[in-house]
NUPA-577235 format. One record per atom (N, C-alpha, C): residue number from 1; residue in three letters; atom name; x, y, z. Coordinates in steps of 0.02 Angstrom, whole numbers, plus 32768, in hexadecimal, padded with zeros to 4 digits. Atoms other than C-alpha are relative to their C-alpha. Example, Ala and Ser with C-alpha at 12.3 -4.5 7.8 and 13.67 -1.06 7.14 Angstrom:
# NUPA-577235
[1,'Ala','N',[802D,7FC5,8000]] [1,'Ala','CA',[8267,7F1F,8186]] [1,'Ala','C',[802D,803C,8000]] [2,'Ser','N',[7FD6,7FC5,7FFD]] [2,'Ser','CA',[82AC,7FCB,8165]] [2,'Ser','C',[7FD9,8037,8025]] 
This chain:
# NUPA-577235
[1,'Met','N',[7FD5,7FC7,8014]] [1,'Met','CA',[8A87,5751,A994]] [1,'Met','C',[800D,802E,803A]] [2,'Lys','N',[7FF5,7FD5,7FC6]] [2,'Lys','CA',[8A6C,57B3,AA35]] [2,'Lys','C',[8036,7FE6,802D]] [3,'Ser','N',[7FCC,801C,7FD6]] [3,'Ser','CA',[8ADB,573B,AA93]] [3,'Ser','C',[8045,800F,7FE4]] [4,'Phe','N',[7FBF,7FF2,8020]] [4,'Phe','CA',[8B69,5750,AA16]] [4,'Phe','C',[8015,8048,800B]] [5,'Leu','N',[7FF1,7FB8,7FF7]] [5,'Leu','CA',[8B5E,580C,AA22]] [5,'Leu','C',[8011,800F,804A]] [6,'Ala','N',[7FF3,7FF5,7FB7]] [6,'Ala','CA',[8B55,5808,AAE1]] [6,'Ala','C',[8045,7FE6,8015]] [7,'Val','N',[7FBD,801D,7FF0]] [7,'Val','CA',[8BEE,5795,AAEC]] [7,'Val','C',[8036,802D,7FE4]] [8,'Gly','N',[7FCF,7FD6,801E]] [8,'Gly','CA',[8C4C,5804,AA74]] [8,'Gly','C',[800A,8043,8024]] [9,'Ile','N',[7FFA,7FC4,7FD8]] [9,'Ile','CA',[8C26,58A3,AAD4]] [9,'Ile','C',[801E,7FF4,8043]] [10,'Gly','N',[7FE3,8012,7FBE]] [10,'Gly','CA',[8C4A,584E,AB79]] [10,'Gly','C',[804B,7FF2,7FF9]] [11,'Gly','N',[7FBA,8012,800A]] [11,'Gly','CA',[8CEE,580B,AB33]] [11,'Gly','C',[802B,803F,7FF7]] [12,'Phe','N',[7FDC,7FC0,800A]] [12,'Phe','CA',[8D23,58BA,AAFA]] [12,'Phe','C',[800B,8022,8043]] [13,'Leu','N',[7FFA,7FDE,7FBF]] [13,'Leu','CA',[8CFE,5903,ABA5]] [13,'Leu','C',[802B,7FDB,8031]] [14,'Gly','N',[7FD5,8028,7FD3]] [14,'Gly','CA',[8D50,5875,AC02]] [14,'Gly','C',[8049,8006,7FF0]] [15,'Ala','N',[7FBA,7FF9,8013]] [15,'Ala','CA',[8DEF,5883,AB9E]] [15,'Ala','C',[801C,8046,8011]] [16,'Ile','N',[7FEB,7FBB,7FEF]] [16,'Ile','CA',[8DF7,593F,ABBB]] [16,'Ile','C',[800A,8006,804F]] [17,'Cys','N',[7FF9,7FFD,7FB8]] [17,'Cys','CA',[8DDA,5928,AC77]] [17,'Cys','C',[803E,7FD9,8016]] [18,'Arg','N',[7FC5,8027,7FEE]] [18,'Arg','CA',[8E5E,589F,AC80]] [18,'Arg','C',[8041,8027,7FF0]] [19,'Tyr','N',[7FC5,7FD9,8011]] [19,'Tyr','CA',[8EDD,590E,AC24]] [19,'Tyr','C',[8009,8039,8034]] [20,'Asn','N',[7FF9,7FC8,7FD2]] [20,'Asn','CA',[8EBC,59A2,AC98]] [20,'Asn','C',[8012,7FE8,8048]] [21,'Leu','N',[7FEF,8019,7FBC]] [21,'Leu','CA',[8EC0,593A,AD39]] [21,'Leu','C',[8048,7FE6,7FFD]] [22,'Gly','N',[7FBB,8018,8006]] [22,'Gly','CA',[8F63,58E8,ACF9]] [22,'Gly','C',[8030,803B,8005]] [23,'Leu','N',[7FD3,7FC7,7FFA]] [23,'Leu','CA',[8FAE,5996,ACE9]] [23,'Leu','C',[8000,801B,8047]] [24,'Ala','N',[8005,7FE2,7FBE]] [24,'Ala','CA',[8F6F,59CC,AD95]] [24,'Ala','C',[8025,7FD5,8033]] [25,'Leu','N',[7FDD,802C,7FD1]] [25,'Leu','CA',[8FB8,5932,ADEF]] [25,'Leu','C',[8047,7FF2,7FE7]] [26,'Ser','N',[7FBB,800D,8015]] [26,'Ser','CA',[9072,5920,ADEE]] [26,'Ser','C',[8016,7FBA,800D]] [27,'Asn','N',[7FE1,8045,7FF6]] [27,'Asn','CA',[90D3,587E,ADDA]] [27,'Asn','C',[8043,800A,8023]] [28,'Asn','N',[7FC0,7FF7,7FDA]] [28,'Asn','CA',[9151,5898,AE66]] [28,'Asn','C',[802D,7FC4,8000]] [29,'Gly','N',[7FCF,8038,8000]] [29,'Gly','CA',[91ED,582F,AE59]] [29,'Gly','C',[7FF8,7FD0,7FC8]] [30,'Gly','N',[800B,802D,8039]] [30,'Gly','CA',[91B3,57E4,ADB6]] [30,'Gly','C',[7FC9,7FCD,800B]] [31,'Phe','N',[8036,802E,7FF2]] [31,'Phe','CA',[9126,5783,AE09]] [31,'Phe','C',[7FC2,801B,7FDF]] [32,'Pro','N',[8039,7FEA,8026]] [32,'Pro','CA',[9089,578F,AD9C]] [32,'Pro','C',[7FC2,800B,802B]] [33,'Phe','N',[8035,7FF0,7FD2]] [33,'Phe','CA',[901D,57D9,AE26]] [33,'Phe','C',[7FBF,8018,7FDD]] [34,'Ala','N',[803B,7FE5,8022]] [34,'Ala','CA',[8FA9,5835,ADAD]] [34,'Ala','C',[7FD4,7FC8,7FE1]] [35,'Thr','N',[8025,8038,801F]] [35,'Thr','CA',[8F77,579A,AD49]] [35,'Thr','C',[7FE1,7FD5,8035]] [36,'Leu','N',[801A,8028,7FCC]] [36,'Leu','CA',[8F62,5736,ADE8]] [36,'Leu','C',[7FC2,8020,801E]] [37,'Cys','N',[803A,7FDE,7FE1]] [37,'Cys','CA',[8EEC,57B8,AE33]] [37,'Cys','C',[7FC4,7FFF,7FCE]] [38,'Ile','N',[8035,7FFC,8033]] [38,'Ile','CA',[8E8A,57CB,AD90]] [38,'Ile','C',[7FDD,7FB9,7FFA]] [39,'Asn','N',[801D,8044,8007]] [39,'Asn','CA',[8E73,570D,AD80]] [39,'Asn','C',[7FDA,7FEC,803E]] [40,'Leu','N',[8023,8014,7FC2]] [40,'Leu','CA',[8E40,56F5,AE37]] [40,'Leu','C',[7FBD,8024,8004]] [41,'Ile','N',[803D,7FD8,7FFF]] [41,'Ile','CA',[8DC2,5782,AE2C]] [41,'Ile','C',[7FCD,7FE2,7FCD]] [42,'Gly','N',[802C,801D,8034]] [42,'Gly','CA',[8D7D,5738,AD8A]] [42,'Gly','C',[7FE5,7FBC,8014]] [43,'Cys','N',[8019,8041,7FE9]] [43,'Cys','CA',[8D6D,5688,ADD7]] [43,'Cys','C',[7FC5,800A,8030]] [44,'Phe','N',[8037,7FF4,7FCF]] [44,'Phe','CA',[8D05,56CD,AE67]] [44,'Phe','C',[7FC4,801D,7FDE]] [45,'Cys','N',[803A,7FDF,8022]] [45,'Cys','CA',[8C96,573E,ADFC]] [45,'Cys','C',[7FDC,7FD2,7FD1]] [46,'Leu','N',[8021,802B,8030]] [46,'Leu','CA',[8C75,56BF,AD74]] [46,'Leu','C',[7FD8,7FCA,8024]] [47,'Ala','N',[8024,8033,7FDB]] [47,'Ala','CA',[8C45,5638,ADF1]] [47,'Ala','C',[7FC0,801E,8022]] [48,'Trp','N',[8039,7FDE,7FE3]] [48,'Trp','CA',[8BD5,56B3,AE4C]] [48,'Trp','C',[7FC8,800E,7FCE]] [49,'Leu','N',[8032,7FEE,8034]] [49,'Leu','CA',[8B82,56F0,ADAE]] [49,'Leu','C',[7FD9,7FC4,7FE4]] [50,'Phe','N',[8020,803A,8021]] [50,'Phe','CA',[8B5F,5646,AD5F]] [50,'Phe','C',[7FD9,7FD5,8034]] [51,'Thr','N',[8029,8021,7FCC]] [51,'Thr','CA',[8B20,5602,AE07]] [51,'Thr','C',[7FC1,8026,800F]] [52,'Thr','N',[8038,7FD7,7FF3]] [52,'Thr','CA',[8AB1,5694,AE24]] [52,'Thr','C',[7FCC,8003,7FCB]] [53,'Phe','N',[802C,7FFC,803B]] [53,'Phe','CA',[8A6B,56A0,AD77]] [53,'Phe','C',[800A,7FC2,7FD5]] [54,'Thr','N',[7FF8,8040,8026]] [54,'Thr','CA',[8A56,55EF,AD33]] [54,'Thr','C',[7FE3,8003,7FBB]] [55,'Lys','N',[8017,7FF9,8044]] [55,'Lys','CA',[89F5,5628,AC9B]] [55,'Lys','C',[8032,802B,7FD8]] [56,'Arg','N',[7FCB,7FDE,8026]] [56,'Arg','CA',[8A73,5659,AC16]] [56,'Arg','C',[7FE0,8030,7FCD]] [57,'Thr','N',[801B,7FCC,802C]] [57,'Thr','CA',[8A20,56F4,ABCF]] [57,'Thr','C',[803B,8024,7FDE]] [58,'Pro','N',[7FC9,7FDC,8023]] [58,'Pro','CA',[8A81,5764,AB56]] [58,'Pro','C',[8029,802B,802F]] [59,'Ile','N',[7FDC,7FD2,7FD3]] [59,'Ile','CA',[8AB0,57DD,ABE3]] [59,'Ile','C',[802D,7FD7,802E]] [60,'Ile','N',[7FD7,802B,7FD4]] [60,'Ile','CA',[8AEF,5751,AC55]] [60,'Ile','C',[803A,7FE2,7FD7]] [61,'Leu','N',[7FCB,8019,8029]] [61,'Leu','CA',[8B52,5707,ABC5]] [61,'Leu','C',[8032,8036,7FF0]] [62,'Gly','N',[7FD7,7FC9,800D]] [62,'Gly','CA',[8B95,57B2,AB9D]] [62,'Gly','C',[8030,8011,8039]] [63,'Ile','N',[7FD7,7FF1,7FC7]] [63,'Ile','CA',[8BD1,57CA,AC4E]] [63,'Ile','C',[802F,7FC6,8010]] [64,'Gly','N',[7FD8,803B,7FED]] [64,'Gly','CA',[8C0B,5717,AC71]] [64,'Gly','C',[8031,7FEB,7FCA]] [65,'Thr','N',[7FD2,801A,8037]] [65,'Thr','CA',[8C50,56D2,ABCE]] [65,'Thr','C',[8027,803B,7FDF]] [66,'Gly','N',[7FE0,7FC9,801F]] [66,'Gly','CA',[8C76,577D,AB83]] [66,'Gly','C',[8031,8025,802C]] [67,'Phe','N',[7FD7,7FD8,7FD2]] [67,'Phe','CA',[8CB2,57EC,AC0D]] [67,'Phe','C',[8036,7FD9,8026]] [68,'Phe','N',[7FD1,8025,7FD6]] [68,'Phe','CA',[8CFF,576E,AC85]] [68,'Phe','C',[802D,7FD1,7FD7]] [69,'Gly','N',[7FD6,8027,802D]] [69,'Gly','CA',[8D3C,5702,ABF4]] [69,'Gly','C',[803C,8027,7FE7]] [70,'Ala','N',[7FCA,7FD4,8019]] [70,'Ala','CA',[8DA3,5794,ABB3]] [70,'Ala','C',[8027,801E,803C]] [71,'Phe','N',[7FE0,7FE3,7FC6]] [71,'Phe','CA',[8DCC,57D8,AC61]] [71,'Phe','C',[8037,7FCF,801C]] [72,'Thr','N',[7FD1,8032,7FE7]] [72,'Thr','CA',[8E21,5736,AC9B]] [72,'Thr','C',[802B,7FE9,7FC5]] [73,'Thr','N',[7FD4,8018,8038]] [73,'Thr','CA',[8EB1,56EA,AC3A]] [73,'Thr','C',[802B,7FC3,8016]] [74,'Phe','N',[7FD7,803D,7FF6]] [74,'Phe','CA',[8EF7,563A,AC3C]] [74,'Phe','C',[8041,8006,7FD9]] [75,'Ser','N',[7FC4,7FFB,802C]] [75,'Ser','CA',[8F71,5661,ABAF]] [75,'Ser','C',[8037,8029,8020]] [76,'Thr','N',[7FCE,7FD6,7FE1]] [76,'Thr','CA',[8FC5,56EC,AC0D]] [76,'Thr','C',[801E,7FDE,803F]] [77,'Phe','N',[7FE9,8027,7FC7]] [77,'Phe','CA',[8FCF,5680,ACAA]] [77,'Phe','C',[8034,7FCC,7FE7]] [78,'Ser','N',[7FD4,8033,801A]] [78,'Ser','CA',[9023,55F7,AC40]] [78,'Ser','C',[8044,801F,7FEB]] [79,'Leu','N',[7FC3,7FDE,8016]] [79,'Leu','CA',[90A0,566F,ABF0]] [79,'Leu','C',[8029,801B,803A]] [80,'Glu','N',[7FDA,7FE7,7FC7]] [80,'Glu','CA',[90CC,56C3,AC94]] [80,'Glu','C',[8021,7FC9,8027]] [81,'Thr','N',[7FE1,8038,7FDC]] [81,'Thr','CA',[90EB,561B,ACE3]] [81,'Thr','C',[803E,7FE9,7FDB]] [82,'Leu','N',[7FC5,8014,8028]] [82,'Leu','CA',[915F,55EB,AC54]] [82,'Leu','C',[8039,8032,8008]] [83,'Leu','N',[7FCC,7FCE,7FF8]] [83,'Leu','CA',[91BB,5691,AC66]] [83,'Leu','C',[8022,7FFA,8044]] [84,'Leu','N',[7FE3,800A,7FBD]] [84,'Leu','CA',[91D4,5673,AD1F]] [84,'Leu','C',[802F,7FC5,8001]] [85,'Leu','N',[7FD5,803C,8005]] [85,'Leu','CA',[921A,55C7,ACFB]] [85,'Leu','C',[803D,800E,7FD5]] [86,'Gln','N',[7FC8,7FF2,8029]] [86,'Gln','CA',[928A,560B,AC72]] [86,'Gln','C',[8033,802A,8025]] [87,'Asp','N',[7FD5,7FD6,7FD5]] [87,'Asp','CA',[92D0,5689,ACF0]] [87,'Asp','C',[8018,7FDB,803E]] [88,'Ser','N',[7FEC,802B,7FC7]] [88,'Ser','CA',[92F0,55F9,AD6B]] [88,'Ser','C',[7FDF,8016,803F]] [89,'Lys','N',[8025,7FEC,7FC3]] [89,'Lys','CA',[9270,5640,ADE3]] [89,'Lys','C',[7FCE,7FC7,8011]] [90,'Trp','N',[8026,803D,7FF6]] [90,'Trp','CA',[9234,5591,AE0D]] [90,'Trp','C',[7FCC,8007,803A]] [91,'Leu','N',[802E,7FFA,7FC8]] [91,'Leu','CA',[91E9,55B9,AEB6]] [91,'Leu','C',[7FC6,802E,7FEF]] [92,'Gln','N',[8035,7FD2,8013]] [92,'Gln','CA',[9188,564E,AE70]] [92,'Gln','C',[7FCF,7FDF,7FCE]] [93,'Ala','N',[8029,8022,802F]] [93,'Ala','CA',[914A,55E1,ADE0]] [93,'Ala','C',[7FD2,7FD1,8020]] [94,'Val','N',[8029,8030,7FDC]] [94,'Val','CA',[910D,5558,AE51]] [94,'Val','C',[7FCA,8022,802B]] [95,'Leu','N',[8030,7FDB,7FD6]] [95,'Leu','CA',[90BE,55D2,AEC7]] [95,'Leu','C',[7FC8,8021,7FD4]] [96,'Tyr','N',[802F,7FE3,802F]] [96,'Tyr','CA',[9069,562A,AE34]] [96,'Tyr','C',[7FCD,7FCA,7FE6]] [97,'Ile','N',[802C,8038,8019]] [97,'Ile','CA',[9025,5583,ADF2]] [97,'Ile','C',[7FCF,7FEC,8037]] [98,'Leu','N',[8029,8018,7FC9]] [98,'Leu','CA',[8FE7,554B,AE9B]] [98,'Leu','C',[7FCB,8033,8016]] [99,'Val','N',[802F,7FCC,7FEC]] [99,'Val','CA',[8F96,55F0,AECD]] [99,'Val','C',[7FCB,800A,7FC8]] [100,'Ser','N',[802D,7FF7,8034]] [100,'Ser','CA',[8F49,5601,AE22]] [100,'Ser','C',[7FCA,7FC7,7FFB]] [101,'Val','N',[802E,8038,8004]] [101,'Val','CA',[8EFD,5554,AE1D]] [101,'Val','C',[7FD3,7FF8,803F]] [102,'Phe','N',[8025,800C,7FC3]] [102,'Phe','CA',[8ECC,553A,AED0]] [102,'Phe','C',[7FDB,803D,8018]] [103,'Gly','N',[8023,7FC1,7FEE]] [103,'Gly','CA',[8EA5,55F2,AEF0]] [103,'Gly','C',[7FC5,800B,7FCF]] [104,'Gly','N',[8038,7FF8,802E]] [104,'Gly','CA',[8E39,55F4,AE54]] [104,'Gly','C',[7FC7,7FD4,8011]] [105,'Leu','N',[8035,802F,7FE9]] [105,'Leu','CA',[8DD9,555A,AE8D]] [105,'Leu','C',[7FE0,801A,8041]] [106,'Ala','N',[801E,7FE7,7FBF]] [106,'Ala','CA',[8DC4,55A7,AF3C]] [106,'Ala','C',[7FD5,803D,7FEF]] [107,'Cys','N',[8028,7FC3,8010]] [107,'Cys','CA',[8D86,564E,AEF0]] [107,'Cys','C',[7FC1,7FEA,7FDE]] [108,'Ala','N',[803C,8018,8021]] [108,'Ala','CA',[8D0D,55F0,AE80]] [108,'Ala','C',[7FD1,7FE1,8030]] [109,'Trp','N',[8028,801F,7FCA]] [109,'Trp','CA',[8CD0,558C,AF16]] [109,'Trp','C',[7FDE,8034,8029]] [110,'Leu','N',[801D,7FC9,7FDA]] [110,'Leu','CA',[8CB7,562C,AF78]] [110,'Leu','C',[7FC8,8023,7FDD]] [111,'Gly','N',[8034,7FE3,8028]] [111,'Gly','CA',[8C58,567B,AEEB]] [111,'Gly','C',[7FC2,7FD7,7FFA]] [112,'Phe','N',[803A,802E,8000]] [112,'Phe','CA',[8BEB,55E2,AEDE]] [112,'Phe','C',[7FD9,8002,8042]] [113,'Lys','N',[8020,8003,7FBE]] [113,'Lys','CA',[8BCA,55DB,AF98]] [113,'Lys','C',[7FDF,8044,800F]] [114,'Leu','N',[8021,7FC0,7FF5]] [114,'Leu','CA',[8BA5,5696,AFA0]] [114,'Leu','C',[7FBE,8004,7FD9]] [115,'Ala','N',[803C,7FFE,8029]] [115,'Ala','CA',[8B29,5685,AF13]] [115,'Ala','C',[7FC9,7FD4,801B]] [116,'Lys','N',[8030,802F,7FE1]] [116,'Lys','CA',[8AD5,55F4,AF6C]] [116,'Lys','C',[7FE9,8018,8045]] [117,'Gly','N',[8011,7FE5,7FBE]] [117,'Gly','CA',[8AD3,5659,B00E]] [117,'Gly','C',[8019,7FD3,803A]] [118,'Arg','N',[7FE6,8031,7FCF]] [118,'Arg','CA',[8B3B,55D5,B06A]] [118,'Arg','C',[804A,800A,8011]] [119,'Ile','N',[7FBA,7FF5,7FEB]] [119,'Ile','CA',[8BDC,5627,B09F]] [119,'Ile','C',[8007,7FEA,8048]] [120,'Val','N',[7FF8,801A,7FB9]] [120,'Val','CA',[8C1A,55CB,B139]] [120,'Val','C',[8045,8016,8018]] 
């Protein structure tokens, strides 16, 4: 029961932080810069957290699954990509997809390496 509560509280806080950061970062020229930044930050932080703290205590689940699960958003990424394609912004859509996927993997890798103390 503690884990459910921790994930719920973390999710609430993550969603609020995501909303506020989305307001603070502008999407210049229609490019979804805010969502991209949020997702890349989340990839790094989640990888670092779950690599550093391998035991899934309620607080770690609250931060990882709850907070970062609500902070990052695949559904918004998908919708924003479709909107770019609908507006015939093909180059921006492809760039968004590539930077999101490969940038997310790179950020997760960096978070993992930082947690292991092996940044090269």
